[in-house]
C-alpha positions as CSV (number, residue, x, y, z in Angstrom):
1,M,32.7,-24.9,-46.1
2,A,29.5,-25.9,-44.5
3,L,28.1,-23.6,-41.9
4,S,27.1,-25.0,-38.6
5,T,23.3,-24.8,-38.0
6,E,23.6,-25.3,-34.2
7,R,22.5,-22.4,-32.1
8,P,24.8,-21.4,-29.3
9,S,23.3,-22.2,-26.0
10,P,22.1,-19.1,-24.1
11,R,24.3,-17.9,-21.3
12,R,22.9,-18.5,-17.9
13,V,22.7,-15.3,-16.0
14,P,23.8,-15.8,-12.4
15,Q,21.1,-14.9,-9.8
16,R,21.8,-12.3,-7.2
17,P,21.7,-13.4,-3.6
18,G,18.6,-11.3,-3.0
19,D,16.8,-13.0,-5.9
20,R,17.7,-16.4,-4.5
21,I,16.5,-15.5,-1.0
22,F,13.3,-14.1,-2.4
23,S,12.7,-17.1,-4.5
24,G,13.3,-19.4,-1.6
25,F,10.9,-17.5,0.7
26,S,8.2,-17.5,-2.0
27,T,8.6,-21.3,-2.6
28,G,8.6,-21.9,1.1
29,A,5.4,-19.8,1.6
30,G,3.7,-21.8,-1.1
31,V,4.8,-25.1,0.4
32,L,3.7,-23.9,3.8
33,I,0.2,-23.2,2.6
34,L,-0.1,-26.8,1.2
35,V,1.3,-28.2,4.5
36,A,-1.1,-26.2,6.6
37,L,-4.0,-27.3,4.4
38,A,-3.0,-30.9,4.5
39,G,-2.6,-30.6,8.3
40,V,-6.1,-29.2,8.7
41,A,-7.6,-31.9,6.6
42,A,-5.7,-34.6,8.5
43,F,-6.8,-33.2,11.8
44,L,-10.4,-33.1,10.8
45,L,-10.3,-36.6,9.4
46,V,-8.6,-38.1,12.4
47,E,-10.9,-36.4,14.9
48,A,-14.0,-37.2,12.9
49,W,-13.1,-40.9,12.4
50,P,-14.8,-42.1,15.6
51,S,-18.1,-40.6,14.5
52,L,-17.7,-42.0,11.0
53,T,-17.4,-45.5,12.4
54,A,-19.8,-45.2,15.3
55,P,-23.2,-46.9,15.3
56,A,-26.1,-44.8,14.2
57,E,-27.8,-44.8,17.6
58,D,-24.7,-43.3,19.3
59,I,-24.8,-40.2,17.1
60,S,-26.8,-37.2,18.4
61,G,-30.3,-37.7,17.3
62,G,-30.0,-41.4,17.1
63,E,-30.3,-41.6,13.3
64,G,-26.7,-41.7,12.1
65,L,-24.1,-39.2,11.0
66,V,-25.6,-38.6,7.5
67,L,-29.0,-37.6,8.9
68,Y,-27.4,-35.5,11.5
69,V,-25.2,-33.5,9.1
70,W,-27.8,-33.3,6.2
71,P,-30.1,-30.6,7.8
72,L,-27.0,-28.5,8.7
73,L,-25.6,-28.8,5.2
74,F,-28.9,-27.9,3.7
75,G,-29.2,-24.8,5.9
76,T,-25.6,-23.8,5.1
77,L,-26.1,-24.1,1.3
78,I,-29.5,-22.5,1.1
79,S,-28.4,-19.5,3.2
80,A,-25.1,-19.0,1.4
81,V,-26.5,-19.5,-2.1
82,F,-29.4,-17.2,-1.7
83,A,-27.2,-14.6,-0.1
84,L,-24.9,-14.8,-3.1
85,V,-27.8,-14.4,-5.5
86,I,-28.8,-11.2,-3.8
87,A,-25.3,-9.8,-3.2
88,A,-23.5,-10.5,-6.5
89,P,-25.6,-8.6,-8.9
90,L,-25.9,-5.7,-6.5
91,A,-22.2,-5.7,-6.0
92,V,-21.5,-5.5,-9.7
93,A,-24.0,-2.7,-10.1
94,I,-22.4,-0.7,-7.2
95,A,-18.9,-1.3,-8.7
96,L,-20.0,-0.1,-12.1
97,F,-21.7,3.0,-10.5
98,I,-18.5,3.9,-8.5
99,T,-16.2,3.3,-11.4
100,Y,-18.1,4.8,-14.4
101,Y,-21.1,6.9,-13.3
102,A,-20.5,8.5,-9.9
103,P,-18.6,11.9,-9.6
104,R,-15.1,11.5,-8.4
105,R,-15.7,12.8,-4.9
106,L,-18.9,10.7,-4.5
107,A,-17.0,7.6,-5.8
108,Q,-14.2,8.1,-3.3
109,A,-16.7,8.4,-0.4
110,L,-18.6,5.3,-1.5
111,G,-15.3,3.4,-1.9
112,Y,-14.3,4.3,1.7
113,L,-17.7,3.3,2.9
114,I,-17.5,-0.1,1.1
115,D,-14.1,-0.7,2.6
116,L,-15.5,0.2,6.1
117,L,-18.4,-2.2,5.8
118,A,-16.0,-5.0,4.9
119,A,-14.2,-4.4,8.2
120,V,-17.3,-4.5,10.5
121,P,-17.2,-7.6,12.8
122,S,-19.8,-10.2,12.0
123,I,-21.2,-10.1,15.5
124,I,-22.3,-6.5,14.8
125,Y,-24.2,-7.6,11.7
126,G,-25.8,-10.3,13.8
127,L,-26.9,-7.9,16.5
128,W,-28.3,-5.6,13.8
129,G,-30.2,-8.4,12.2
130,F,-31.6,-9.6,15.6
131,Q,-32.5,-6.2,17.0
132,Q,-33.5,-4.1,14.0
133,L,-34.0,-6.2,10.8
134,A,-35.9,-9.1,12.3
135,P,-38.8,-7.0,13.7
136,L,-39.0,-5.0,10.5
137,T,-39.6,-8.1,8.4
138,V,-42.6,-9.4,10.3
139,D,-45.2,-7.4,8.2
140,P,-43.5,-7.9,4.8
141,T,-43.2,-11.7,5.4
142,T,-46.9,-11.7,6.4
143,W,-47.7,-10.1,3.1
144,L,-45.5,-12.5,1.2
145,S,-47.2,-15.4,2.9
146,E,-50.7,-14.1,2.0
147,N,-49.9,-13.2,-1.6
148,L,-47.1,-15.5,-2.6
149,G,-47.8,-18.5,-0.4
150,F,-48.0,-20.8,-3.4
151,L,-44.2,-20.6,-3.6
152,P,-42.4,-23.0,-1.3
153,F,-40.1,-20.1,-0.1
154,F,-43.0,-18.1,1.3
155,A,-45.4,-20.9,2.3
156,G,-45.6,-19.7,5.9
157,P,-47.0,-19.3,8.4
158,P,-44.7,-16.4,9.0
159,S,-42.7,-16.2,12.2
160,A,-43.9,-13.7,14.8
161,T,-40.4,-12.8,15.9
162,G,-38.8,-12.4,12.4
163,R,-35.9,-14.6,13.3
164,T,-36.1,-16.6,10.1
165,M,-33.8,-17.9,7.3
166,F,-35.0,-14.9,5.3
167,V,-33.4,-12.5,7.7
168,A,-30.3,-14.6,8.0
169,I,-29.9,-14.5,4.1
170,I,-30.3,-10.7,4.1
171,V,-27.6,-10.4,6.8
172,L,-25.2,-12.7,5.0
173,A,-25.9,-10.7,1.7
174,V,-25.0,-7.5,3.5
175,M,-21.9,-9.0,4.9
176,I,-20.5,-10.3,1.6
177,L,-21.6,-7.3,-0.4
178,P,-18.6,-5.1,0.4
179,I,-16.1,-8.0,-0.2
180,I,-17.5,-8.7,-3.7
181,T,-17.8,-5.0,-4.5
182,A,-14.2,-4.1,-3.6
183,V,-12.8,-6.9,-5.7
184,V,-15.0,-6.2,-8.7
185,R,-14.4,-2.5,-8.5
186,E,-10.6,-3.0,-8.7
187,A,-11.0,-5.4,-11.6
188,F,-13.1,-2.8,-13.5
189,R,-10.4,-0.2,-12.9
190,Q,-7.9,-2.4,-14.6
191,T,-9.9,-2.5,-17.9
192,P,-7.6,-1.3,-20.7
193,R,-8.3,2.3,-21.5
194,L,-7.8,1.6,-25.2
195,H,-10.7,-0.9,-25.1
196,E,-13.0,1.6,-23.7
197,E,-12.0,4.4,-26.0
198,A,-12.3,2.1,-29.1
199,S,-15.8,1.1,-28.1
200,L,-16.8,4.8,-27.7
201,A,-15.1,5.8,-30.9
202,L,-17.2,3.2,-32.8
203,G,-20.3,4.9,-31.6
204,A,-21.2,2.8,-28.5
205,T,-23.0,4.3,-25.7
206,R,-21.6,4.2,-22.2
207,W,-23.7,1.1,-21.3
208,E,-22.7,-0.6,-24.6
209,M,-19.1,0.1,-23.8
210,I,-19.5,-1.5,-20.4
211,R,-21.3,-4.5,-21.8
212,M,-18.8,-5.1,-24.7
213,A,-15.5,-4.1,-23.1
214,V,-15.7,-3.9,-19.3
215,L,-17.8,-6.8,-18.3
216,P,-16.0,-9.4,-20.5
217,F,-12.7,-8.2,-19.2
218,G,-13.8,-8.5,-15.6
219,R,-15.8,-11.7,-15.9
220,S,-13.2,-13.9,-14.2
221,S,-12.8,-11.4,-11.4
222,I,-16.6,-11.3,-10.9
223,V,-16.5,-15.1,-10.6
224,G,-13.6,-15.1,-8.2
225,A,-15.1,-12.3,-6.1
226,S,-18.4,-14.2,-6.0
227,M,-16.8,-17.4,-4.8
228,L,-14.8,-15.4,-2.2
229,G,-18.1,-14.0,-0.9
230,L,-19.7,-17.5,-1.1
231,G,-16.9,-18.9,1.0
232,R,-17.4,-16.1,3.6
233,A,-21.1,-16.9,3.7
234,L,-20.6,-20.7,4.0
235,G,-18.3,-20.3,7.0
236,E,-20.2,-17.5,8.8
237,T,-20.9,-18.3,12.5
238,M,-21.9,-15.6,14.9
239,A,-24.3,-13.6,12.7
240,V,-26.3,-16.7,11.8
241,A,-26.2,-18.0,15.3
242,I,-27.6,-14.7,16.7
243,V,-30.3,-14.2,14.1
244,L,-31.6,-17.6,13.3
245,S,-34.3,-19.4,15.4
246,V,-33.3,-23.1,14.9
247,S,-35.7,-26.0,14.8
248,G,-33.5,-28.5,12.9
249,G,-35.9,-29.4,10.1
250,V,-35.2,-29.4,6.3
251,T,-37.5,-26.9,4.6
252,F,-37.5,-24.4,1.8
253,N,-39.8,-22.1,3.8
254,L,-37.7,-19.0,4.4
255,I,-40.2,-17.0,6.5
256,G,-41.4,-19.7,9.0
257,S,-40.4,-20.3,12.5
258,G,-38.9,-23.7,11.7
259,N,-35.4,-23.2,10.3
260,P,-32.4,-25.5,9.7
261,S,-29.2,-24.4,11.3
262,T,-25.9,-24.1,9.5
263,I,-22.8,-26.2,10.1
264,A,-20.6,-23.3,11.5
265,A,-23.4,-21.9,13.7
266,N,-24.2,-25.4,15.1
267,I,-20.6,-26.0,16.0
268,A,-20.3,-22.7,17.8
269,L,-23.5,-23.3,19.8
270,Q,-23.0,-27.0,20.6
271,F,-19.2,-27.3,21.1
272,P,-18.9,-25.8,24.6
273,E,-21.3,-28.4,26.1
274,S,-20.2,-31.4,24.0
275,T,-18.0,-34.2,25.2
276,G,-16.7,-37.5,23.8
277,L,-18.4,-38.7,20.6
278,Q,-20.5,-35.5,20.4
279,V,-17.2,-33.5,19.8
280,N,-16.2,-36.0,17.1
281,T,-19.6,-35.6,15.5
282,L,-19.2,-31.8,15.4
283,I,-15.8,-32.1,13.9
284,A,-17.2,-34.5,11.3
285,S,-19.7,-31.8,10.3
286,G,-16.7,-29.4,10.1
287,L,-15.0,-31.8,7.8
288,V,-18.1,-31.7,5.5
289,L,-17.9,-27.9,5.5
290,F,-14.2,-28.0,4.7
291,A,-14.8,-30.3,1.8
292,I,-17.6,-28.1,0.5
293,T,-15.4,-25.0,0.7
294,L,-12.6,-26.8,-1.1
295,V,-14.9,-27.9,-3.9
296,V,-16.3,-24.3,-4.3
297,N,-12.8,-22.9,-4.6
298,M,-11.7,-25.5,-7.1
299,A,-14.8,-24.9,-9.2
300,A,-14.1,-21.1,-9.1
301,R,-10.5,-21.7,-10.1
302,A,-11.6,-23.9,-13.0
303,V,-14.0,-21.2,-14.3
304,I,-11.3,-18.5,-14.0
305,N,-8.7,-20.7,-15.9
306,R,-11.2,-21.1,-18.7
307,R,-11.3,-17.3,-19.1
308,K,-7.6,-16.5,-18.6
309,E,-6.9,-16.3,-22.3
310,F,-8.8,-13.0,-22.4
311,S,-6.3,-10.3,-21.7
312,G,-6.2,-6.6,-22.0
313,A,-2.5,-6.5,-22.9
314,N,-3.2,-6.7,-26.6
């Protein structure tokens, strides 16, 4: 008698009412995020459309929308990218120190301090940069101009007030530093203990253990935290508006008195007095910022997905 080779179909376990309710709420929350994102994009596109189709002479500056947005986009990118270059390595170093080198009590105190810095309002950072940091950078930027003036970043002449892109970059770096540090610190804490003990058992030093076990495990988290900080820097408004002395030009000179503004700061400063097509132009610049932020997040997600096969579960 031939035996049947068909496998019995698995029994379907009925879901409890609480599971169905939770699943429905979770699905609805995910759909709501997509709807909100689509709504924001539609609003920006509809409101920006008059400026997209308007003649160039009707746009502020009289040179068209592209030439109006380009200096703002340049200022936004250069300030955010340089702030990330400063903050990301420092945040990783601080997270490593708190997790693996600092005594327990000191690590707890530093962890609380990092969390507290993340909660400080941006306008406080802006006032600090305007009142304290900007005057302190006058002499250092003068030295940079005299000794490193051959570099385009320090070409000078240095600003006498210190309200430069250089100060804005430092303020943004300080603002995003606690965000990146907090995320990376939690990622390092999740490193499997077996990986660390195996590295040490094979004769690795503490730094070699960090380099071979901790950093590869937390690489995707470092990328994600860095992109989170970059998004904060791209959209920062009040701190940049308070610190920066704006001239509107496109320049790589970080210590001069002529500085390009950022999209968010320009919207905050110009919107209260704008009417008609000027409002549509500002919204169009906001649409550009929205697109840049979306591209940055998508790129970060692509990088993280490439690293997702590395897991500490094995």
